[in-house]
C-alpha angles and dihedrals in degrees: 000000000000124000091247091054092048091048095050093042088057091049092048091049089054094042109024095171095048096109097192093059089048091049090051090050090051091049091051091051090048093049090049091052095249092134099166092054091044092052092049092052094044088052090053087054089053091052088058094040112018093183095058100125098188093052088052091049092051093048087055093049093046092049090050088055091052091049096247096136096168095055091041089054092050093053095042090052088050088050092054091051093048092046091052091049092047096040095238106150102179097054088044092054091046092051091048091051091050090049089051090052089055090057124208094304 
C-alpha cells in the first residue's frame, strides 16, 4: 500500500463523512491500479453527494478496468447526464468517448 493510500485511509477513518478525503483515497487507489477499491470508494462518495459528476466518471473508468462493462456503462451514462445538467463539456465528452469504446454491448 502506498503512502498516499495509508495517509488518506487514516483521514477517512477519523472523518468517514468527509467526502474530499474519501475522494482523494479513491483517486490514490485508482492511480495505483487498485480499481476495485477505487470504485468502492468513489461509490461511497456518490452516496454522500449523488450529483458528483467526477466521482461517477471515475467509477465508470474503474469498472472498465475491472472488465465490468455493464456497471461502467451505467455510471458513464449517469456522468453524461450530470455533465449536461452541470454544463461540463470536457467530462461529458470523455464519458461519451468511453461509452463509444464499450460499444453497444
